[in-house]
N, C-alpha and C positions, 0 to 999 in steps of 0.2 A: 677275703681275709677279714675285712671289717665286719662282715655279716656274722662270722663265727664269734668274734669278740662281743658283738651286740647281743647275740643269742644268749650268752652267758653273763650278761649285764656288766661287761667291762666298763670301767669308769675313765673319764677324761681321755677319750680316744683322740689321737692326733696323727695325721698323715702328712709327712713332709716330702716335698719334691727336692731331691738332692742332685739331680742331673747336672746342674751348673756348678756344683761344689766338689764332687768326688767322681772318680772314674770307676770305682769298684761296684757300685750299685746305684739304683735310681730312686727308690722310694724307701722311706723309713716309717714304719707304723709303730706307735707307742701307745700302750694301753695299760691300765692298772686293774688289779684285783684287790679286794679288801684283805685277803689272807692267802696263805700258801695253797689251800684247797681251791679257792676260786682262781688263783693264777694257773694252777694245773688244769682246771676245768676249761678255762679260756683257751689255753694252748691246745688241749685235746679237740675242742670244737673248731678252732681255726684249722687244724690239720685235717679234721674230718670233712669240713666244708670245702676246703681247697682241693683235697683229693677227689671228692665227689664231683665238684663242679668243673675242675680244670685238669683232673687226672695228673696232678703234680704233687710230689712229696717233697718235704724240705731236704735240702742237701745236708744240713746239719741242724741238730737241736742241742743247745747248751744250757745247763742250769736246771734241768727238770727235777733232779733229785732234791735240791734244796728248796725250790719253789719260790725263791725271793725275786729272782730275775731270770727269766727264760728268754733265750734268743732263738728264733726260727730263721734259718737262712734259706731263702727261696731263690738265690742268685741275684736277680735285679731288685728284689724286694726283701727287706729285713724286717722282722716283726719282733719287737721287744715287749714282753709282758712282765710287769713289775708288781711287787706288793707296794703299798703306799710309801713305806719308809725307804726302800731301795730307790724308788723313782725320785723321791725328793733328794736323796743323797747324790745320785749320779746326774740328775738334772740334764738329760739329753736335749730337752727343748732349748735350754740356754746354750748348750754347746753348738747346736745347729740353728741358732736364732736368725741367721740370714737366709735360711731356706724358705722357699715358697710353701705356704701352708695350703694343702689341698682339702683338708677336712680337720676341723677342731670342734670337739664337743666336750665341754666342761660341765661337770655335775654341780 
């Protein structure tokens, strides 16, 4: 999943381990795109890479039409792809600030 975001130059990628905090999923991946086109591009590449490498498709995709905040639900892994303004507004890293960080790359 991270590889797909990396391929499309996703920014500020963070992977949080939420197993100790919630029961509904294990990992939250957060990444940003500079604009709606890049957000969509990141989402498409994440889907392509995961389908190719793991033969898994998302259970749900929300927000693709607007392109400001897209959520990909893979069951145990949730991927949020934001534009910069939406990411700053919703600030999921702050919401889950007690989660163990598995990967963090800030541009």
